C-alpha positions, -999 to +999 in steps of 0.1 A: -176+242+213-196+248+182-226+270+176-257+252+189-295+257+186-313+243+216-350+234+210-366+240+244-402+231+251-424+254+273-455+246+293-489+240+280-506+257+309-503+264+346-484+235+362-452+231+382-422+231+359-409+200+376-439+181+361-431+189+325-395+200+320-365+179+332-340+195+355-312+194+329-334+213+304-343+239+330-307+244+339-297+248+302-326+272+295-317+294+325-282+301+314-288+310+277-287+347+268-301+345+233-335+332+223-357+330+192-394+329+202-428+327+186-440+352+212-416+374+231-441+380+260-447+343+266-409+337+263-402+362+290-429+346+312-412+312+307-378+326+316-392+342+347-408+309+357-376+289+354-353+317+366-323+330+346-286+334+355-285+367+337-308+396+343-339+392+320-333+426+304-299+414+292-313+384+274-319+389+237-352+376+224-359+377+186-396+374+177-404+348+150-435+357+130-453+345+099-436+372+079-401+368+093-378+364+063-351+337+058-325+365+057-336+378+091-334+343+106-299+338+091-288+372+106-300+362+141-280+330+139-250+347+125-250+375+151-249+350+179-212+343+174-192+312+163-193+293+196-226+305+210-258+287+222-292+299+211-326+288+225-357+283+203-391+283+221-427+280+209-456+298+225-466+265+240-452+230+238-424+218+216-408+242+191-409+233+154-439+209+159-470+226+145-450+257+150-431+283+128-398+273+145-392+247+119-379+275+097-352+283+122-342+247+125-339+243+088-318+274+086-295+260+113-290+228+094-281+248+062-256+268+082-241+236+098-252+247+133-257+218+157-294+212+167-303+197+200-339+188+209-348+188+246-375+167+262-407+184+272-445+185+266-462+181+232-500+181+234-501+162+201-480+132+214-495+133+249-530+133+236-523+105+211-507+084+239-538+088+261-564+084+234-563+046+229-565+053+192-539+041+166-505+055+176-486+040+146-506+056+118-517+092+124-519+126+108-519+160+124-538+187+104-534+219+123-567+237+122-601+228+106-618+254+084-636+282+102-666+282+079-691+256+093-700+241+059-664+238+048-655+224+082-681+197+079-668+187+045-632+186+057-641+165+087-659+140+065-628+139+042-605+133+071-629+105+083-628+089+049-590+090+050-590+076+085-612+046+075-592+039+044-558+040+061-568+031+096-551+064+105-559+086+136-567+121+127-556+150+150-563+187+149-565+217+173-587+248+174-587+283+188-602+277+223-632+300+220-644+279+190-642+245+208-679+242+213-686+248+177-660+223+167-675+197+190-709+202+175-694+199+139-678+166+149-710+152+162-729+163+130-702+152+105-688+119+117-703+084+117-719+071+149-692+044+153-662+067+148-642+070+180-635+106+191-610+116+218-610+150+234-578+160+253-583+192+272-557+213+291-531+186+289-505+186+317-525+211+338-548+207+368-577+209+344-565+181+323-593+159+311-590+132+284-619+110+272-625+087+242-660+076+232-678+068+199-698+097+183-730+079+193-718+079+230-709+115+229-743+124+215-760+105+243-743+125+271-737+161+281-713+182+261-678+185+277-667+218+292-642+231+266-648+268+265-616+288+263-595+258+272-567+245+249-580+213+234-568+186+210-593+166+190-585+131+177-607+106+159-604+071+143-630+057+119-639+020+119 
């Protein structure tokens, strides 16, 4: 055996684990006794959901934050022992994708630790798959600016990039600002730009719809309040 870092996806919302995490990944995650997590509370909830071979209180969970130093990450990886297995989990979805876990993965590569990614849900890829927009050229931007004026300018800039490169633009938002983001998209983008809204992916409330901006304006606004949502658009 060699030291291994396992990248284990967690759920995007309330749904049976069998619908989003393969049995082999569940079995692996249940036997690990050391984790690095973006959020220790949600990591414990994940472990309770899948069940653990060791008592939960005996499982080490290191919390990875924005201010976690490279030295601290290296220490976690070193302390695990020469032939150990470590799990890396995000707060939701795939670790290291739009997630601070990338710092841990890079540290593992520098320390010659084996890295194994496990199959599981990514709202970015699932939303792109279901959007009908260009899946060969796309860019994920994280969050749009909070200030409405700056947000409008940024959306127009992303739309110009989309038109120039025929590139799908993707971003997410804090759920309580979804309505404001939707309104900004309608105001900033051209009528023929296609916008996809992917809400609560993989859960019972999943709803994914692609329309032009003109079509979105002609109908009622979607119900997005406090629901995790991915926004994707492609300019003509």
